[in-house]
Each structure stands twice: as C-alpha cells, then as structure tokens.
C-alpha positions in Angstrom: 1.1 23.1 -23.4 4.0 21.2 -21.7 2.7 19.0 -18.9 4.9 17.1 -16.4 3.2 14.3 -14.6 4.7 13.1 -11.3 3.7 10.1 -9.2 4.5 11.1 -5.7 4.2 7.6 -4.2 7.5 6.3 -2.5 6.1 3.3 -0.7 8.1 0.1 -1.6 6.6 -2.3 1.0 6.2 -5.1 0.3 7.0 -4.4 -3.4 7.0 -1.3 -5.7 3.7 -0.6 -7.5 3.8 0.7 -11.1 2.1 4.2 -11.4 -0.9 3.1 -13.5 -2.7 6.3 -13.1 -0.1 8.3 -15.0 -0.7 6.1 -18.0 -4.4 6.9 -18.0 -3.9 10.7 -17.5 -1.3 10.7 -20.3 -3.8 8.9 -22.5 -6.3 11.6 -21.9 -4.0 14.5 -22.6 -1.1 13.4 -24.8 -3.0 14.0 -28.1 -3.2 17.7 -27.3 -0.2 18.4 -25.1 3.5 17.5 -24.8 3.8 15.2 -21.8 6.6 13.8 -19.7 6.4 11.6 -16.7 8.4 11.0 -13.5 7.9 8.4 -10.7 9.3 9.2 -7.3 9.5 5.5 -6.5 12.3 5.3 -9.1 15.7 6.6 -7.7 16.7 7.8 -11.1 13.6 9.9 -11.5 13.9 11.3 -8.0 17.5 12.3 -8.6 16.6 13.7 -12.1 13.7 15.8 -11.0 15.6 19.1 -11.1 17.2 18.4 -14.5 13.8 17.3 -16.0 12.0 20.4 -14.8 14.7 22.8 -15.9 15.1 21.2 -19.3 11.4 20.6 -20.0 10.1 24.0 -18.8 6.5 22.6 -18.0 3.5 24.9 -18.1 1.6 22.6 -15.8 2.8 20.0 -13.3 0.3 17.3 -12.3 1.1 15.4 -9.1 -0.6 12.2 -8.2 -1.1 11.3 -4.5 -1.7 7.5 -4.2 -2.1 7.2 -0.4 -2.3 9.5 2.6 -0.9 7.2 5.3 0.2 3.7 6.0 -3.1 2.7 7.8 -1.0 1.1 10.7 -2.8 1.6 14.0 0.2 1.0 16.2 2.8 2.8 14.1 0.9 5.4 12.1 2.8 7.3 9.4 1.3 10.1 7.4 2.7 10.9 3.9 1.6 14.5 3.6 4.9 15.9 4.9 6.7 14.1 2.1 4.2 15.4 -0.4 4.7 19.0 0.9 8.5 18.6 0.5 8.0 17.5 -3.1 5.7 20.4 -4.0 8.0 22.9 -2.4 10.9 21.4 -4.4 8.9 21.8 -7.6 7.9 25.4 -6.7 11.6 26.3 -6.3 12.2 25.0 -9.9 9.3 26.4 -11.8 6.4 28.8 -11.8 4.2 26.3 -13.5 0.7 25.7 -12.3 0.5 22.7 -9.9 -2.5 20.4 -10.1 -3.1 17.5 -7.6 -4.9 14.3 -8.3 -5.0 10.6 -7.4 -6.9 8.4 -5.0 -5.3 9.9 -1.9 -6.1 13.4 -3.0 -9.7 12.5 -3.8 -10.3 11.3 -0.2 -9.0 14.6 1.3 -9.1 17.3 -1.4 -9.7 20.4 0.7 -7.0 19.5 3.2 -4.5 18.4 0.6 -4.8 21.5 -1.6 -4.5 23.7 1.5 -1.5 21.9 3.0 0.3 21.5 -0.3 -0.6 25.0 -1.6 -1.4 23.7 -5.1 -3.2 25.8 -7.7 -5.8 23.2 -8.6 -6.9 19.6 -7.9 -9.0 17.0 -9.6 -11.3 15.0 -7.4 -12.1 11.6 -8.8 -10.8 10.1 -12.1 -7.8 11.9 -13.5 -9.1 12.2 -17.1 -10.9 15.4 -16.1 -7.4 17.0 -16.0 -7.8 17.2 -19.8 -10.7 19.6 -19.4 -8.7 21.8 -17.1 -5.8 21.9 -19.5 -8.0 22.9 -22.4 -9.4 25.8 -20.3 -6.0 27.0 -19.2 -4.6 26.7 -22.8 -7.5 28.8 -24.1 -7.1 31.5 -21.4 -10.5 30.6 -20.0 -11.7 30.5 -16.4 -11.9 26.8 -15.6 -15.6 26.6 -14.6 -17.9 23.6 -14.7 -15.2 20.9 -14.7 -16.3 17.8 -12.8 -14.3 17.5 -9.6 -12.2 20.6 -10.0 -11.1 22.4 -6.8 -8.8 25.3 -6.2 -7.4 27.1 -3.2 -10.2 29.6 -3.5 -13.1 27.4 -4.6 -14.7 24.3 -3.1 -14.7 21.2 -5.3 -17.3 20.9 -8.1 -19.3 17.7 -7.9 -17.2 14.8 -9.2 -18.8 12.3 -11.6 -17.4 9.0 -13.0 -15.6 9.8 -16.3 -18.2 9.1 -18.9 -16.0 9.4 -22.0 -13.7 6.7 -23.3 -10.5 5.9 -21.4 -7.2 5.3 -23.1 -4.2 4.0 -21.3 -1.0 5.3 -22.8 1.7 2.9 -21.7 5.2 4.1 -22.6 7.7 1.3 -23.1 10.4 4.0 -23.1 9.4 5.5 -19.7 12.4 6.3 -17.6 11.0 4.3 -14.6 9.9 1.2 -16.5 13.2 -0.6 -16.0 13.0 0.0 -12.2 9.8 -2.2 -12.1 11.1 -4.8 -14.5 14.2 -5.2 -12.3 12.2 -5.4 -9.1 9.9 -8.3 -9.6 8.9 -7.7 -13.2 5.4 -6.9 -12.2 3.3 -4.4 -14.2 -0.4 -3.8 -13.6 -3.7 -3.8 -15.5 -7.2 -2.5 -15.0 -10.2 -4.3 -16.5 -13.0 -2.1 -15.2 -13.7 0.8 -12.8 -16.2 1.2 -10.1 -17.2 -1.1 -7.2 -20.8 -2.3 -6.5 -20.0 -3.6 -3.0 -20.8 -1.6 0.1 -18.0 -2.6 2.5 -18.2 -0.2 5.5 -14.6 1.0 5.4 -13.9 1.3 1.7 -13.4 4.4 -0.3 -13.3 2.8 -3.7 -17.0 3.7 -4.5 -16.2 7.3 -3.7 -13.2 7.4 -5.9 -14.5 5.4 -8.9 -18.3 5.2 -8.4 -20.5 2.3 -7.7 -21.4 1.5 -11.3 -19.1 -0.9 -13.1 -17.6 0.5 -16.3 -15.9 -2.3 -18.2 -13.1 -2.4 -20.8 -13.7 -4.8 -23.6 -12.0 -8.2 -22.8 -10.2 -7.9 -26.2 -8.8 -4.5 -25.4 -7.7 -5.7 -22.0 -5.9 -8.6 -23.6 -4.2 -6.4 -26.1 -2.9 -4.2 -23.4 -1.7 -7.3 -21.4 0.2 -8.6 -24.4 1.7 -5.2 -24.9 3.0 -5.2 -21.3 4.5 -8.7 -21.9 6.3 -7.5 -25.0 7.7 -4.5 -23.0 9.3 -6.9 -20.6 6.7 -7.7 -18.0 7.0 -11.1 -16.4 3.9 -10.9 -14.3 0.7 -8.9 -14.4 -1.4 -7.8 -11.4 -5.0 -6.8 -12.0 -5.8 -3.8 -9.9 -9.6 -3.9 -10.0 -11.2 -3.5 -6.5 -12.4 -7.1 -7.0 -11.7 -8.8 -10.3 -14.8 -11.0 -9.9 -17.2 -8.2 -9.1 -18.6 -9.0 -12.5 -18.1 -12.8 -12.8 -19.0 -13.0 -16.5 -16.7 -10.2 -17.5 -13.8 -11.6 -15.5 -14.2 -15.0 -17.2 -14.3 -13.2 -20.6 -11.1 -11.3 -19.8 -9.4 -14.5 -18.7 -10.4 -16.3 -21.9 -9.3 -13.2 -24.0 -5.8 -13.5 -22.4 -5.6 -17.1 -23.5 -6.9 -16.3 -27.0 -4.4 -13.4 -27.4 -1.5 -15.6 -26.5 -0.5 -14.1 -23.1 2.1 -16.4 -21.8 3.1 -14.8 -18.5 1.3 -15.5 -15.2 -1.1 -13.0 -13.6 -3.0 -12.4 -10.3 -5.5 -10.1 -8.8 -7.9 -9.2 -5.9 -11.0 -11.4 -5.6 -14.0 -11.3 -3.3 -14.7 -14.8 -1.8 -18.3 -14.8 -3.0 -20.3 -17.8 -4.2 -18.9 -18.5 -7.7 -19.6 -21.0 -10.5 -18.1 -24.4 -9.7 -15.5 -24.3 -12.4 -14.7 -20.6 -12.1 -11.1 -20.9 -10.7 -10.3 -23.8 -12.9 -11.1 -21.7 -15.9 -9.0 -18.9 -14.5 -6.1 -21.2 -13.9 -6.3 -22.6 -17.4 -6.0 -19.0 -18.7 -2.9 -18.2 -16.7 -4.1 -17.1 -13.3 -1.4 -17.8 -10.7 -2.3 -15.9 -7.5 -5.6 -15.2 -5.8 -5.8 -12.5 -3.1 -9.0 -12.6 -1.2 -10.3 -9.6 0.7 -11.8 -11.7 3.4 -11.3 -9.4 6.4 -13.0 -11.7 9.0 -14.1 -15.2 9.6 -16.8 -14.5 12.2 -20.4 -14.1 10.8 -21.3 -11.1 13.0 -18.2 -9.2 12.0 -18.6 -9.9 8.3 -22.2 -8.6 8.6 -21.0 -5.5 10.5 -18.4 -4.9 7.8 -21.2 -5.2 5.2 -19.3 -7.9 3.2 -21.2 -9.6 0.4 -20.3 -13.1 1.6 -20.3 -15.2 4.8 -18.0 -17.7 6.3 -19.4 -20.6 4.2 -18.7 -18.7 1.0 -15.2 -17.9 2.1 -14.5 -21.6 2.6 -16.1 -22.7 -0.7 -14.1 -20.1 -2.7 -10.9 -21.0 -0.9 -11.3 -24.7 -1.6 -12.2 -24.0 -5.2 -9.1 -21.9 -5.8 -6.8 -24.5 -4.0 -8.3 -27.3 -6.0 -7.5 -25.4 -9.2 -3.8 -25.4 -8.2 -3.7 -21.7 -7.4 -1.7 -19.9 -4.8 -4.1 -18.3 -2.3 -3.8 -15.5 0.2 -6.4 -13.9 2.5 -6.4 -10.4 3.9 -7.9 -9.9 7.3 -8.8 -6.7 9.1 -9.3 -7.1 12.8 -10.7 -4.5 15.3 -13.6 -2.9 13.3 -17.3 -2.6 14.1 -18.7 -5.7 15.8 -15.3 -7.1 16.9 -15.3 -8.7 20.4 -13.2 -11.1 22.2 -15.5 -13.9 21.1 -15.4 -12.9 17.4 -11.6 -12.8 17.5 -11.6 -16.4 18.8 -14.2 -17.4 16.2 -12.1 -15.9 13.4 -8.9 -17.5 14.6 -10.6 -20.9 14.8 -12.0 -20.6 11.3 -8.8 -19.3 9.8 -7.0 -22.4 11.0 -9.3 -24.4 8.7 -7.9 -22.5 5.6 -5.3 -24.8 4.3 -2.3 -24.0 2.0 -2.6 -20.2 2.2 -0.9 -17.1 3.3 -2.6 -14.7 5.7 -2.0 -10.9 5.8 -3.3 -9.7 9.1 -4.1 -6.0 9.7 -5.2 -4.6 13.0 -7.3 -1.4 13.3 -9.7 0.1 10.8 -8.7 3.5 9.4 -11.6 5.9 9.1 -11.9 7.7 5.8 -14.5 10.2 4.7 -17.4 9.2 2.4 -17.6 5.7 4.0 -20.2 4.0 6.1 -17.5 3.7 8.8 -17.2 7.5 8.9 -20.9 7.9 9.4 -20.9 5.2 12.1 -18.1 6.9 14.0 -20.0 10.2 13.9 -23.2 8.6 15.2 -21.2 6.9 18.0 -19.4 10.0 19.0 -16.0 8.8 18.0 -15.7 11.7 15.6 -17.2 15.1 15.2 -18.3 16.4 11.8 -15.8 19.2 11.8 -12.9 17.0 12.9 -9.9 16.7 10.6 -8.8 13.1 10.0 -6.0 13.6 7.6 -3.7 12.3 10.3 -4.8 8.7 10.8 -7.8 8.1 13.0 -9.0 4.5 13.7 -12.3 3.1 14.7 -12.5 1.9 18.3 -14.6 -1.2 19.0 -16.6 -0.8 22.2 -14.9 -3.5 24.2 -11.4 -3.8 22.7 -8.4 -1.6 22.6 -6.2 -1.5 19.5 -3.1 -2.7 21.4 -5.1 -5.6 22.8 -6.3 -6.7 19.3 -2.8 -6.4 17.9 -1.4 -8.3 20.8 -3.9 -11.2 20.3 -3.2 -11.3 16.6 0.6 -11.1 17.1 0.5 -13.9 19.7 -1.5 -16.1 17.4 0.9 -15.4 14.5 3.9 -16.6 16.4 5.4 -19.8 15.1 3.2 -19.6 11.9 5.4 -18.5 9.0 2.3 -18.0 6.8 0.7 -15.5 9.2 2.1 -12.1 8.1 1.4 -9.0 10.2 0.5 -6.2 7.9 2.5 -6.2 4.7 5.4 -7.9 6.5 7.6 -4.9 7.3 11.2 -4.7 6.5 11.8 -8.4 6.9 9.5 -9.4 4.1 10.6 -6.5 1.9 14.3 -7.5 2.3 13.4 -11.1 1.4 11.5 -10.0 -1.7 14.3 -7.8 -2.8 16.8 -10.6 -2.5 14.6 -12.9 -4.5 14.0 -10.3 -7.2 17.8 -9.9 -7.5 18.0 -13.6 -8.1 15.5 -13.3 -11.0 12.3 -14.3 -9.3 9.1 -12.6 -10.4 5.6 -11.8 -9.0 4.5 -11.2 -5.5 6.3 -14.4 -4.2 4.2 -14.6 -1.0 3.5 -18.2 -1.9 7.0 -19.0 -0.6 5.5 -18.6 2.9 2.8 -21.2 2.5 3.1 -24.2 4.8 
C-alpha cells in the first residue's frame, strides 16, 4: 500500500522540533509499504501538500498530533481547529483512509477522531499502525489491534509495543534541511516508558510505566548517523534521561566510544545521583541539562509526587554546574498544594540556584489518565462526563491563576535568566537571529547571568 505520513505540529516556539515519531512509524511499515513523509512545520512541505498527495496517490494517510494545546493558563490556545483544517484539506485531495496517532491523539482519542472525522486512530505507540495496514491490505476487518479506535468503535486496550522498534531516519527527507538550517538540532530516544508518578504527567499513559531500553550501542550508532546527516546538536527526548542511571551512563559512554563529536543535551530529574555522574556525562559530550524541577517548596514537591526534594535539587544542580554544564530548571506554579507561603519558599530557594536559566510556567493543565485528573474529580473541579479538550487548569484552593502569574511575573522582572513560559515571540526571534548567524543548539545558556 502507499502510505503518506504527516506530522501536523506547527509550533515553532521556542525552536522547531524534528518529528521523531514519523521515523519510528516509517521504521515499522516501510518494509511492507511505500512510504512518504511530510512535516507541516516545514514551509516547503506545507506548500507542497497538494502536489504530494496528487502525485503519490496514497491509499492511507497517517496524521500525527503532537500536542492538543499550548498549556498557557492566561492565553490558552487549542490546536484542534488547525488539525481540522489539515484533515479537511487532505479529504479534498484524496479518498484515502485517514488514521490519527501521536501523543496528543492518545490523550484525547475519542474526541479527536470525532472532531477530525478520521477513519481510524492508534492510541499509544505508533508501531501498531503496521497491524492496521496489514489488515486493510488483506481486506480484513481490523479487529484485535492494540489501541485501535474508529468512529464507530471505542478504542481497544492499548499496550506498550512489545516488538522491536526500528527508527528509519531518512537523510533525504524533504524537511531535514529545515531543521539543519534552524539550529541544527535533531533528536534521539534512548528508551520508552516512565517509572515516575508525577501527578500531572501523561507520559506513563502514552508510553507505559515500564522502561524499555535501546541498547547503548544502537543509540550511539543512530547518533553518529544523525551527525553524518548534518546534525550539529542532539537532544534526547526521553521523559527523563536519568530515569535509569546505569543505562544513561552506558549510553553516554557509547557516544564517546562511537566517536560522536557534536554536543548533546536532554531532560533530567534532579534526583540523588552518583557523585561523578555529571562529570562523566560532560566528558562524553553532554552540554545542556534541563531539570524538570517544578517547585522548590517541599510541600508542593510532595503534592506533585516528585521523586526528589529540595535538597536533591540543590545537590544535582551543584553537581552539574561543577562539571561545567549549562543548566536550566523548569518550574510549574499553581498546582496542588500551592499557597502564598509555598510561592515565597520556592522563590527564596530558586534564588540559591546559581548560573542557571529558569523557565517558569503558571497553571497546571489537567489531562485525562493522570493523578491530577482524579484529584480534580474528587475536589469537584471537574465532572466525569466533562470534556477537557479545550484547556482546563487545576485551581489551587487559595490562589487564582492571575494572582500566581502576577507574582511570578513580578519576580521575573529585572532578571534576564527568568523566562516566563517558553519565552514567547521575543525569545523565538532572538533564537532565529542566532540560528541565521550559524549558532546551534537550544542557546538558552546565553541568558545565564
């Protein structure tokens, strides 16, 4: 069958993110089907959608939905209308079956398939798309496929993909040059799943709680392949690279052994780590550490169900700084347990974090299949039959969203390294200007004071 894969994401703030999911889906199906890919982040692909569909004549179009909204409590923006426009445009060009997937779709499958009027959807990991294609190619009714949903049938139970995964990176992809021009960053996954139990997070629902690891040698081979294709920086997309400390160390050492010469970065949890952990990472090419810290008040960290406390945050931070790494922390104010006092405590402790950039988010978006959703139901902030496709945010008992945002914004004034959200248009314009001058990577370290 002829299969056209489309990444629907068009968010460029603060920098464009390579559509990694398309590589994995292509790896699962390309051996049995003819595959082409388009990325709506790339202007050439957006402009060439009609020509591609009309010349390729796909039998099936797979559309990946990365996010549903911008998670901004004061200026919420949903992306479903844009996705509807894309699907309508595809429908006008072809009678091919349309199949939805991606992390955004997995969070809201029933709503998305109804609003977008797709034929099928895959909840969970996209490799199950291969099973659907096999059934369609054989003229069979697609029954028993994990995570499959249609407009007339509820989703089958999704399960983590138990077969081998194979990323099919295409150095000739039409959109690759777009990412190489805009920061030179490509991305990499070393494992799937997340064992943490953070109250707001949908990662365990999307990927499962059990870690499934790629061999360090295979990860390193992929990284070297990305470098050969022109990547000047690699970002590791794991929910937390150090969720398995030993595996992350083995991956880093495999990078060095394979001769990877470009810098890399990733997400880390500020848990208690071996004393030399970040020094080993730095010696193996790590450049940027992005900590998902979220709060610096013990009561809030406990309410958020984070696997660390304030002391662990400080130790991890100092260890990374001592290793010569660029460090950023992400904070999420206004969730369960937040009070006027916890805000002051977090602000005070944040001021103790030296040589860092802080990305400050206000308002905790409620997603299904999370502890936060269950808490909101128990507290009467939601009803079980209420649709939350349009953004709904948790409301702490004693604080309004505007008040929290105002406190954070006031504190951030006169501090260049305190960035509200992803930085907005100002940061995006700065990054674009730096990319045009040949700079690579996330570049937020330029804000460190």
